[in-house]
ZAMARGU-4260 file (C-alpha; in steps of 0.2 Angstrom, whole numbers, plus 5000, padded with zeros to 4 digits):
<rodrens>
0) 5000/5000/5000 | 5006/5018/4996 | 5002/5032/5008 | 5000/5051/5006 | 4993/5065/5016
5) 4981/5078/5010 | 4975/5095/5016 | 4957/5099/5017 | 4949/5116/5016 | 4950/5119/5035
10) 4969/5121/5034 | 4965/5140/5030 | 4961/5141/5049 | 4980/5139/5052 | 4985/5155/5042
15) 4998/5163/5043 | 5008/5146/5046 | 5000/5137/5032 | 5002/5151/5019 | 5020/5144/5016
20) 5018/5125/5019 | 5005/5111/5019 | 4998/5107/5036 | 5008/5091/5034 | 5024/5100/5037
25) 5018/5109/5052 | 5027/5105/5069 | 5014/5099/5082 | 5026/5093/5095 | 5042/5083/5092
30) 5038/5079/5074 | 5030/5088/5060 | 5013/5079/5054 | 5022/5071/5039 | 5036/5064/5050
35) 5024/5057/5062 | 5014/5049/5049 | 5029/5042/5040 | 5033/5033/5057 | 5016/5025/5057
40) 5013/5021/5039 | 5031/5019/5032 | 5038/5031/5019 | 5025/5043/5011 | 5024/5045/4993
45) 5016/5063/4992 | 5008/5077/5001 | 4996/5089/4994 | 4987/5105/4999 | 4983/5122/4992
50) 4987/5125/4973 | 5001/5137/4976 | 5009/5126/4989 | 5008/5111/4977 | 5016/5122/4963
55) 5030/5127/4975 | 5034/5109/4980 | 5034/5104/4962 | 5045/5118/4957 | 5058/5114/4970
60) 5057/5096/4966 | 5052/5091/4983 | 5052/5072/4985 | 5034/5072/4991 | 5027/5082/4977
65) 5025/5068/4964 | 5009/5060/4960 | 5007/5042/4966 | 5008/5029/4952 | 4998/5015/4961
70) 4983/5012/4972 | 4986/5025/4987 | 4978/5028/5003 | 4977/5047/5007 | 4975/5052/5025
75) 4970/5069/5032 | 4985/5078/5038 | 4975/5086/5053 | 4973/5069/5062 | 4980/5070/5079
80) 4984/5051/5080 | 4988/5042/5064 | 4989/5025/5072 | 4970/5026/5074 | 4968/5026/5055
85) 4981/5012/5053 | 4970/5001/5065 | 4955/5003/5053 | 4963/5001/5036 | 4955/4984/5034
90) 4939/4993/5031 | 4945/5000/5015 | 4946/4988/5000 | 4942/4997/4984 | 4944/5014/4977
95) 4932/5026/4984 | 4931/5018/5001 | 4933/5031/5015 | 4934/5033/5033 | 4922/5048/5037
100) 4910/5054/5050 | 4900/5063/5037 | 4908/5080/5040 | 4927/5076/5038 | 4936/5063/5027
105) 4949/5055/5037 | 4956/5043/5024 | 4951/5038/5007 | 4958/5024/4995 | 4961/5032/4978
110) 4964/5023/4961 | 4979/5025/4951 | 4979/5041/4940 | 4968/5052/4951 | 4975/5069/4955
115) 4974/5070/4974 | 4976/5089/4973 | 4958/5090/4970 | 4955/5085/4988 | 4959/5102/4995
120) 4943/5109/4987 | 4931/5095/4991 | 4938/5078/4999 | 4921/5070/4997 | 4922/5071/4978
125) 4931/5055/4978 | 4921/5046/4991 | 4909/5032/4985 | 4908/5021/5000 | 4910/5030/5017
130) 4913/5019/5032 | 4909/5028/5048 | 4924/5032/5058 | 4929/5047/5069 | 4945/5052/5077
135) 4951/5069/5084 | 4959/5082/5072 | 4967/5099/5074 | 4954/5112/5071 | 4964/5128/5076
140) 4981/5134/5079 | 4979/5136/5097 | 4975/5118/5099 | 4992/5113/5093 | 5000/5125/5106
145) 4989/5120/5120 | 4991/5101/5117 | 5009/5102/5113 | 5015/5094/5129 | 5003/5079/5127
150) 5008/5077/5109 | 5026/5077/5114 | 5023/5063/5126 | 5013/5053/5113 | 5026/5055/5099
155) 5042/5052/5110 | 5041/5032/5109 | 5043/5034/5090 | 5059/5044/5092 | 5066/5035/5108
160) 5075/5020/5100 | 5087/5033/5092 | 5091/5042/5109 | 5103/5039/5123 | 5098/5041/5141
165) 5110/5053/5149 | 5101/5055/5166 | 5112/5044/5177 | 5128/5051/5168 | 5124/5069/5170
170) 5133/5077/5185 | 5123/5093/5186 | 5106/5097/5195 | 5092/5085/5191 | 5075/5086/5199
175) 5061/5072/5197 | 5061/5055/5189 | 5060/5059/5171 | 5074/5057/5158 | 5087/5067/5149
180) 5086/5059/5131 | 5099/5064/5119 | 5104/5061/5101 | 5121/5062/5094 | 5134/5076/5096
185) 5124/5084/5110 | 5133/5097/5120 | 5128/5102/5138 | 5138/5115/5146 | 5141/5116/5165
190) 5128/5122/5177 | 5112/5117/5167 | 5097/5112/5178 | 5085/5099/5172 | 5068/5098/5180
195) 5061/5081/5175 | 5046/5081/5187 | 5034/5083/5172 | 5042/5070/5161 | 5057/5070/5149
200) 5068/5082/5140 | 5074/5077/5123 | 5089/5085/5115 | 5090/5080/5097 | 5106/5078/5086
205) 5118/5092/5088 | 5108/5102/5101 | 5118/5113/5113 | 5113/5119/5130 | 5123/5133/5137
210) 5128/5136/5155 | 5115/5140/5168 | 5100/5136/5157 | 5085/5128/5165 | 5074/5116/5156
215) 5057/5110/5163 | 5050/5094/5155 | 5042/5090/5144 | 5054/5099/5132 | 5060/5095/5114
220) 5076/5104/5107 | 5078/5101/5089 | 5093/5097/5078 | 5107/5109/5079 | 5097/5121/5090
225) 5106/5131/5104 | 5099/5136/5121 | 5108/5152/5127 | 5116/5155/5143 | 5104/5157/5158
230) 5088/5153/5147 | 5073/5147/5156 | 5064/5134/5145 | 5048/5129/5153 | 5036/5115/5150
235) 5027/5111/5134 | 5040/5119/5123 | 5045/5111/5106 | 5059/5120/5097 | 5063/5114/5079
240) 5080/5113/5070 | 5093/5126/5069 | 5086/5139/5081 | 5094/5150/5095 | 5083/5153/5110
245) 5086/5163/5126 | 5076/5172/5139 | 5060/5164/5146 | 5049/5153/5135 | 5034/5143/5140
250) 5021/5132/5130 | 5030/5137/5114 | 5032/5129/5097 | 5045/5135/5085 | 5044/5128/5068
255) 5063/5129/5065 | 5077/5141/5058 | 5071/5155/5069 | 5079/5165/5083 | 5074/5172/5100
260) 5091/5174/5107 | 5089/5187/5120 | 5079/5191/5136 | 5061/5193/5136 | 5045/5182/5138
265) 5037/5171/5125 | 5022/5161/5130 | 5008/5151/5123 | 5015/5155/5106 | 5019/5147/5088
270) 5033/5155/5078 | 5036/5150/5060 | 5052/5149/5051 | 5065/5163/5048 | 5058/5173/5062
275) 5068/5184/5073 | 5062/5192/5090 | 5073/5207/5095 | 5080/5209/5112 | 5068/5211/5126
280) 5053/5207/5115 | 5039/5201/5127 | 5021/5194/5123 | 5007/5194/5135 | 4998/5177/5136
285) 4985/5181/5150 | 4972/5195/5151 | 4971/5206/5166 | 4953/5201/5167 | 4957/5183/5166
290) 4944/5181/5152 | 4947/5169/5138 | 4957/5175/5123 | 4951/5178/5105 | 4963/5176/5090
295) 4961/5181/5072 | 4957/5166/5062 | 4951/5166/5044 | 4945/5184/5043 | 4938/5186/5060
300) 4943/5186/5079 | 4938/5169/5086 | 4937/5165/5105 | 4949/5151/5109 | 4940/5146/5125
305) 4957/5147/5134 | 4963/5160/5147 | 4981/5158/5140 | 4986/5162/5122 | 5000/5173/5116
310) 5008/5175/5099 | 5006/5167/5082 | 5019/5173/5069 | 5021/5168/5051 | 5037/5164/5042
315) 5050/5178/5039 | 5042/5190/5052 | 5052/5200/5065 | 5051/5211/5080 | 5062/5226/5085
320) 5070/5228/5102 | 5058/5231/5117 | 5043/5226/5107 | 5027/5223/5117 | 5014/5211/5110
325) 4997/5210/5117 | 4987/5194/5122 | 4982/5184/5106 | 4992/5193/5093 | 4994/5186/5076
330) 5008/5193/5065 | 5007/5188/5047 | 5020/5182/5034 | 5035/5193/5031 | 5030/5207/5043
335) 5040/5218/5054 | 5034/5225/5071 | 5043/5239/5081 | 5041/5255/5090 | 5033/5260/5107
340) 5017/5254/5114 | 5006/5239/5110 | 5003/5236/5091 | 4987/5230/5085 | 4983/5211/5088
345) 4983/5208/5069 | 4998/5213/5059 | 4994/5209/5041 | 5007/5200/5030 | 5019/5211/5021
350) 5017/5225/5033 | 5027/5235/5045 | 5019/5240/5061 | 5029/5256/5066 | 5022/5264/5082
355) 5006/5255/5078 | 5005/5263/5061 | 5003/5250/5047 | 5015/5253/5032 | 5015/5241/5017
360) 5032/5231/5016 | 5037/5233/4998 | 5039/5216/4989 | 5057/5219/4983 | 5063/5224/5000
365) 5055/5209/5008 | 5063/5197/4995 | 5080/5206/4998 | 5079/5203/5017 | 5074/5185/5015
370) 5089/5182/5003 | 5101/5189/5016 | 5093/5179/5030 | 5093/5162/5021 | 5111/5165/5015
375) 5117/5167/5034 | 5111/5148/5035 | 5120/5144/5019 | 5103/5142/5010 | 5098/5150/4994
380) 5082/5160/4991 | 5076/5153/4974 | 5065/5159/4960 | 5052/5147/4967 | 5053/5156/4983
385) 5050/5173/4975 | 5035/5166/4966 | 5028/5159/4983 | 5031/5176/4991 | 5020/5185/4978
390) 5007/5172/4979 | 5005/5173/4997 | 5003/5192/4996 | 4988/5189/4985 | 4980/5176/4997
395) 4984/5186/5012 | 4973/5200/5007 | 4959/5193/5019 | 4970/5200/5033 | 4968/5218/5027
400) 4949/5215/5026 | 4949/5210/5044 | 4959/5226/5049 | 4947/5238/5040 | 4932/5229/5048
405) 4939/5231/5066 | 4947/5248/5064
</rodrens>
């Protein structure tokens, strides 16, 4: 059996993070959804999502962009536990058989030659024989943030065979009965404190923890990421690859290739890739009234039902030094926030928020900056990336409509 992942129309709820990637590539804990699915099903043959994302993956010849050449089972990328689908595969025997509760298609068997890109518009278009099935899916970005600790615990057994338990060998301060699990070439400087009363701390290949840092489990530090001197990394934090993180973070996911190097608080937040938070950037994640927090989603502000919610920031966005971000702030793709006072809680993509004044970020300047940022990590900003930037700017117009509506 061949396997792939598909995005359905609900992935628009995860803008701005899904402007630049399929939901399959979004980090939900230790793993991205595609990595987690591959560990359950075996190697995936493709992922598919919005048209501009599919075009981008094809143009960069991503290994998961090709169309399948045989009978293939496509699985909804928003599923929280892919093993639940695997346990029900015996129900699917012929093309058109699907696992569904009538509202969501969780998996469907496709015949050779069908273009699965059509699934983004209407997953039910290929369903001829639905078999009743239900399993939890991610419906909102804040669910990923709030459930990150539990997701890490569920995903850890899939990574554990490649890790070494350093708990007994570590000579520094250790609290609790959890474990320090490490990949290869991990470097832990003197004076690091591990609070393992809430579970395990995972340090992936090449991770570096500098002196006097404190990590409170559960925490995942991705490949080649660095935790700076004296950093306070609280529970339910998952940091992707090649990041530099300092200051105080709690209940945070960082997709990867982003920096929060300096002092300042980041809580109940999700940062995309190629983001940078200037020194002493702080976000609020709790209202003074202790009321639940609403967050911009798909053109309107929606109540999260949670008292705690901080920042959602799209790829290539940045803050200046001493930036203050209000509870439930969303910063779009390739935006820049700086100046005094609290900016608005929605900063549209390709805009600067300068002392709370919105200024459009010219495309040529945004691309110029992105080229410099990628080159510092020995990566190249390609023609395909430039096309993607321009397509995202068109799609992100919905943000400005929300700004005008709420101004």
